[in-house]
C-alpha positions as protocol buffer text, in pm:
chain_id: "A"
residue {
  index: 1
  type: MET
  ca { x: -17 y: -13 z: -3 }
}
residue {
  index: 2
  type: GLN
  ca { x: 290 y: 230 z: 78 }
}
residue {
  index: 3
  type: ALA
  ca { x: 443 y: 203 z: -264 }
}
residue {
  index: 4
  type: ARG
  ca { x: 113 y: 284 z: -424 }
}
residue {
  index: 5
  type: ASN
  ca { x: 82 y: 597 z: -218 }
}
residue {
  index: 6
  type: GLU
  ca { x: 432 y: 702 z: -299 }
}
residue {
  index: 7
  type: ALA
  ca { x: 351 y: 700 z: -678 }
}
residue {
  index: 8
  type: ARG
  ca { x: 64 y: 953 z: -645 }
}
residue {
  index: 9
  type: PRO
  ca { x: 259 y: 1267 z: -580 }
}
residue {
  index: 10
  type: HIS
  ca { x: 442 y: 1210 z: -877 }
}
residue {
  index: 11
  type: GLN
  ca { x: 117 y: 1154 z: -1076 }
}
residue {
  index: 12
  type: ARG
  ca { x: -19 y: 1468 z: -931 }
}
residue {
  index: 13
  type: ARG
  ca { x: 279 y: 1653 z: -1036 }
}
residue {
  index: 14
  type: SER
  ca { x: 259 y: 1504 z: -1405 }
}
residue {
  index: 15
  type: THR
  ca { x: -106 y: 1609 z: -1431 }
}
residue {
  index: 16
  type: GLY
  ca { x: -36 y: 1962 z: -1328 }
}
residue {
  index: 17
  type: ARG
  ca { x: 235 y: 1973 z: -1606 }
}
residue {
  index: 18
  type: MET
  ca { x: -13 y: 1839 z: -1850 }
}
residue {
  index: 19
  type: LYS
  ca { x: -269 y: 2094 z: -1750 }
}
residue {
  index: 20
  type: ARG
  ca { x: -4 y: 2376 z: -1783 }
}
residue {
  index: 21
  type: LEU
  ca { x: 91 y: 2238 z: -2109 }
}
residue {
  index: 22
  type: CYS
  ca { x: -272 y: 2229 z: -2243 }
}
residue {
  index: 23
  type: VAL
  ca { x: -342 y: 2577 z: -2117 }
}
residue {
  index: 24
  type: SER
  ca { x: -21 y: 2711 z: -2273 }
}
residue {
  index: 25
  type: ALA
  ca { x: -101 y: 2543 z: -2606 }
}
residue {
  index: 26
  type: ALA
  ca { x: -458 y: 2684 z: -2605 }
}
residue {
  index: 27
  type: VAL
  ca { x: -324 y: 3045 z: -2535 }
}
residue {
  index: 28
  type: LEU
  ca { x: -82 y: 3006 z: -2819 }
}
residue {
  index: 29
  type: ALA
  ca { x: -355 y: 2886 z: -3038 }
}
residue {
  index: 30
  type: VAL
  ca { x: -559 y: 3193 z: -2955 }
}
residue {
  index: 31
  type: VAL
  ca { x: -277 y: 3430 z: -3019 }
}
residue {
  index: 32
  type: VAL
  ca { x: -193 y: 3258 z: -3348 }
}
residue {
  index: 33
  type: CYS
  ca { x: -550 y: 3258 z: -3488 }
}
residue {
  index: 34
  type: GLY
  ca { x: -603 y: 3612 z: -3354 }
}
residue {
  index: 35
  type: ALA
  ca { x: -299 y: 3742 z: -3572 }
}
residue {
  index: 36
  type: GLY
  ca { x: -439 y: 3559 z: -3874 }
}
residue {
  index: 37
  type: GLY
  ca { x: -778 y: 3726 z: -3819 }
}
residue {
  index: 38
  type: ALA
  ca { x: -612 y: 4064 z: -3812 }
}
residue {
  index: 39
  type: LEU
  ca { x: -460 y: 3995 z: -4152 }
}
residue {
  index: 40
  type: ALA
  ca { x: -794 y: 3872 z: -4285 }
}
residue {
  index: 41
  type: ALA
  ca { x: -968 y: 4205 z: -4183 }
}
residue {
  index: 42
  type: ASP
  ca { x: -793 y: 4385 z: -4470 }
}
residue {
  index: 43
  type: LEU
  ca { x: -969 y: 4161 z: -4734 }
}
residue {
  index: 44
  type: GLU
  ca { x: -1320 y: 4236 z: -4864 }
}
residue {
  index: 45
  type: VAL
  ca { x: -1557 y: 3980 z: -5011 }
}
residue {
  index: 46
  type: GLY
  ca { x: -1444 y: 3931 z: -5377 }
}
residue {
  index: 47
  type: ASP
  ca { x: -1090 y: 4054 z: -5338 }
}
residue {
  index: 48
  type: ALA
  ca { x: -814 y: 3831 z: -5454 }
}
residue {
  index: 49
  type: ALA
  ca { x: -655 y: 3608 z: -5194 }
}
residue {
  index: 50
  type: PRO
  ca { x: -310 y: 3684 z: -5081 }
}
residue {
  index: 51
  type: PRO
  ca { x: -36 y: 3427 z: -5169 }
}
residue {
  index: 52
  type: PHE
  ca { x: 1 y: 3139 z: -4939 }
}
residue {
  index: 53
  type: GLU
  ca { x: 143 y: 2775 z: -4910 }
}
residue {
  index: 54
  type: LEU
  ca { x: -20 y: 2493 z: -4731 }
}
residue {
  index: 55
  type: PRO
  ca { x: 71 y: 2132 z: -4651 }
}
residue {
  index: 56
  type: GLY
  ca { x: -164 y: 1900 z: -4851 }
}
residue {
  index: 57
  type: SER
  ca { x: -301 y: 1562 z: -4737 }
}
residue {
  index: 58
  type: ASP
  ca { x: -86 y: 1400 z: -5009 }
}
residue {
  index: 59
  type: GLY
  ca { x: 240 y: 1521 z: -4827 }
}
residue {
  index: 60
  type: ASN
  ca { x: 318 y: 1788 z: -5069 }
}
residue {
  index: 61
  type: THR
  ca { x: 312 y: 2172 z: -5020 }
}
residue {
  index: 62
  type: HIS
  ca { x: 75 y: 2348 z: -5232 }
}
residue {
  index: 63
  type: THR
  ca { x: 91 y: 2724 z: -5318 }
}
residue {
  index: 64
  type: LEU
  ca { x: -185 y: 2934 z: -5449 }
}
residue {
  index: 65
  type: ALA
  ca { x: 22 y: 3044 z: -5734 }
}
residue {
  index: 66
  type: GLN
  ca { x: 24 y: 2684 z: -5869 }
}
residue {
  index: 67
  type: TYR
  ca { x: -357 y: 2712 z: -5939 }
}
residue {
  index: 68
  type: GLU
  ca { x: -344 y: 3058 z: -6093 }
}
residue {
  index: 69
  type: GLY
  ca { x: -635 y: 3106 z: -6341 }
}
residue {
  index: 70
  type: THR
  ca { x: -844 y: 2830 z: -6183 }
}
residue {
  index: 71
  type: THR
  ca { x: -1103 y: 2818 z: -5914 }
}
residue {
  index: 72
  type: VAL
  ca { x: -955 y: 2713 z: -5583 }
}
residue {
  index: 73
  type: VAL
  ca { x: -1173 y: 2565 z: -5291 }
}
residue {
  index: 74
  type: LEU
  ca { x: -1005 y: 2528 z: -4976 }
}
residue {
  index: 75
  type: ALA
  ca { x: -1170 y: 2251 z: -4763 }
}
residue {
  index: 76
  type: TRP
  ca { x: -1062 y: 2266 z: -4397 }
}
residue {
  index: 77
  type: PHE
  ca { x: -1164 y: 1992 z: -4148 }
}
residue {
  index: 78
  type: LEU
  ca { x: -1081 y: 2120 z: -3820 }
}
residue {
  index: 79
  type: LYS
  ca { x: -1136 y: 1798 z: -3621 }
}
residue {
  index: 80
  type: ALA
  ca { x: -1034 y: 1539 z: -3898 }
}
residue {
  index: 81
  type: PHE
  ca { x: -886 y: 1224 z: -3755 }
}
residue {
  index: 82
  type: THR
  ca { x: -892 y: 1348 z: -3411 }
}
residue {
  index: 83
  type: GLY
  ca { x: -1175 y: 1154 z: -3253 }
}
residue {
  index: 84
  type: GLY
  ca { x: -1338 y: 1470 z: -3161 }
}
């Protein structure tokens, strides 16, 4: 029984670290997404999209310039393959 009790403080410290890590990640995500929103505020409906590059599900990096002269639809699945 004593060995079991000795493991618990370590488990509590580990849980506290995980909580801090999750909170830090959430704050970072809000800051990053907030910065992206500030950039989007300069665009109006119908404006040309600014140049960007994104990783594709095929493992390649795709740039908007590769598709110049065509219609581009960007499909974003926020929780794809996350179980959420």
